[in-house]
C-alpha positions in Angstrom: -58.5 -12.6 0.3 -58.4 -9.5 -1.4 -55.3 -7.7 -2.8 -54.9 -5.1 -0.3 -55.8 -7.6 2.8 -52.8 -10.1 1.4 -50.3 -6.8 0.9 -50.9 -6.4 4.6 -50.9 -10.1 6.0 -48.2 -11.7 4.0 -44.7 -13.4 5.2 -42.8 -9.8 5.6 -45.4 -8.4 7.9 -45.4 -11.6 10.1 -41.5 -11.5 10.3 -41.5 -7.7 10.9 -44.1 -8.3 13.5 -42.1 -10.9 15.6 -38.8 -8.8 15.3 -40.4 -5.8 16.7 -42.2 -8.1 19.5 -38.8 -9.2 20.4 -37.3 -5.7 20.1 -40.2 -4.5 22.6 -40.1 -7.2 24.8 -35.9 -6.8 25.4 -36.0 -2.8 25.3 -38.4 -3.0 28.0 -36.5 -5.6 29.9 -33.2 -3.9 29.7 -33.0 -0.5 28.5 -36.0 0.6 30.7 -34.7 -1.9 34.0 -31.6 -0.2 33.6 -32.9 3.3 33.9 -34.8 2.3 36.9 -32.2 0.4 38.3 -29.1 2.5 38.0 -31.0 5.7 38.6 -30.0 7.6 35.5 -31.6 10.9 35.3 -33.0 13.3 32.5 -29.9 14.7 30.6 -29.0 15.1 26.9 -26.5 12.5 26.6 -29.1 9.7 28.5 -31.9 10.9 25.9 -29.4 10.1 23.4 -28.3 7.0 24.7 -31.8 6.3 24.7 -32.7 7.2 21.3 -30.2 5.3 19.7 -31.8 1.5 19.9 -35.1 3.0 18.7 -33.3 5.1 15.8 -31.6 1.4 15.2 -34.7 0.2 14.6 -36.1 2.9 11.9 -32.9 2.9 10.0 -33.3 -0.7 9.5 -37.1 -0.2 8.1 -36.0 2.3 6.2 -33.6 0.3 4.5 -36.1 -2.7 4.7 -38.4 -0.2 2.8 -35.9 0.6 0.0 -35.6 -3.3 -0.5 -37.5 -4.2 -4.1 -38.2 -7.6 -2.6 -40.3 -5.8 0.2 -43.6 -6.8 0.4 -44.6 -4.4 3.2 -47.4 -2.2 3.1 -46.9 1.6 4.9 -49.3 0.7 7.7 -46.4 -1.7 8.9 -43.6 1.1 8.6 -46.1 3.4 10.5 -47.4 1.2 12.9 -43.4 0.1 13.9 -42.4 4.2 13.8 -44.9 4.5 16.2 -44.2 1.6 18.6 -40.6 3.4 18.7 -42.0 6.4 19.4 -44.0 4.9 22.4 -40.8 3.4 23.7 -38.4 6.6 23.5 -41.4 7.9 25.7 -41.2 5.3 28.3 -38.0 5.7 28.6 -38.2 9.6 28.7 -40.7 9.2 31.5 -38.4 6.8 33.7 -35.5 9.2 33.4 -38.0 12.3 34.4 -39.4 10.1 37.5 -35.3 9.3 38.5 -35.0 12.8 38.1 -37.9 14.0 40.4 -36.8 11.4 43.2 -33.3 12.7 43.2 -33.6 15.6 44.9 -33.2 15.8 48.7 -35.9 16.0 51.0 -35.9 15.4 54.7 -38.9 13.1 55.4 -37.9 10.6 52.7 -34.5 10.8 53.7 -35.4 9.9 57.4 -38.3 7.6 56.3 -37.2 5.5 53.9 -33.6 4.8 53.9 -33.4 2.7 51.1 -33.9 6.2 48.7 -30.8 7.9 50.1 -28.3 7.1 48.2 -30.4 8.9 45.1 -30.6 11.7 47.3 -27.2 12.5 48.9 -25.8 13.9 45.8 -28.3 16.3 45.5 -28.2 17.0 49.3 -23.9 17.7 49.2 -24.6 19.8 46.2 -27.2 22.1 48.3 -25.5 21.6 51.9 -21.4 22.7 52.6 -21.2 20.4 55.4 -17.8 21.7 56.2 -18.3 23.8 59.4 -21.4 22.5 60.9 -21.9 20.6 64.2 -23.0 17.5 65.4 -26.6 18.7 66.0 -26.4 21.0 63.3 -25.5 17.7 61.0 -28.5 15.9 62.9 -31.1 18.5 62.3 -30.0 18.0 58.6 -30.2 14.7 58.0 -31.6 13.1 61.5 -30.1 10.4 63.5 -26.9 8.3 61.9 -26.6 4.6 61.7 -23.4 4.1 63.4 -24.9 1.3 65.6 -25.8 -0.5 62.1 -21.8 0.3 60.7 -20.4 -0.7 64.1 -19.0 2.8 64.5 -19.2 3.7 68.2 -16.8 6.9 68.1 -18.0 10.4 68.5 -15.9 11.4 65.7 -17.4 10.2 62.8 -21.3 9.9 61.9 -22.6 7.5 59.1 -25.0 7.0 57.4 -26.3 4.3 55.3 -26.9 4.5 51.6 -27.3 1.5 50.5 -25.9 -0.8 47.8 -27.8 0.1 44.2 -25.4 2.4 42.9 -22.4 0.1 43.1 -22.0 -3.0 40.5 -20.6 -5.4 43.4 -23.9 -4.5 45.3 -22.0 -3.4 48.5 -23.6 -1.2 51.2 -22.2 2.3 50.7 -22.4 5.2 53.6 -22.2 9.0 53.9 -19.2 9.4 56.2 -19.0 12.6 58.4 -16.1 13.1 60.1 -15.6 15.5 63.1 -12.9 17.4 64.1 -11.9 17.3 68.4 -14.5 20.4 68.7 -17.0 18.6 67.6 -17.2 20.4 63.6 -17.1 18.6 60.4 -13.7 18.4 59.2 -14.5 16.3 55.9 -16.7 13.7 54.6 -17.0 10.7 52.2 -19.0 8.3 50.3 -17.3 4.8 51.0 -18.1 1.0 50.5 -18.6 -1.0 53.8 
């Protein structure tokens, strides 16, 4: 076997490949899945947090390269670094996708109730519900889910938000309270 090929295919390279393979699987199954599950959006803090595992991998790789017993070739370091950058790119894409899904859209709110949870914060930031009539609330949010929540009173409108934000998977609802004249007096998000 040639000396150049022997430098590339050695036990250290095999161990590095195994470690990087396990790292990729764990990163994809844990970090990226958590990003989508908890609808984490693009922010400075989220980018720093998802960068930490990749930077840790690169730091370990750097420390290994400084050891005299390391028989890794420079292509091993570069390929591992590129894999880390690709994982980071997938994570940033997932964060930006969640960011785009977070914006309130009436058609998605009415047509896809399971997506309400990720839109409700944006809706509440953009719309002041206090003082609106029941008709105005229905114009903004569509028909309420009072029947699903066993709420037959006219002074409360409930919109089912689903359960993905809570760790205990209890369903949440946007409760809108009306005064005796039919105007919104308060609202809150509560578990079922």
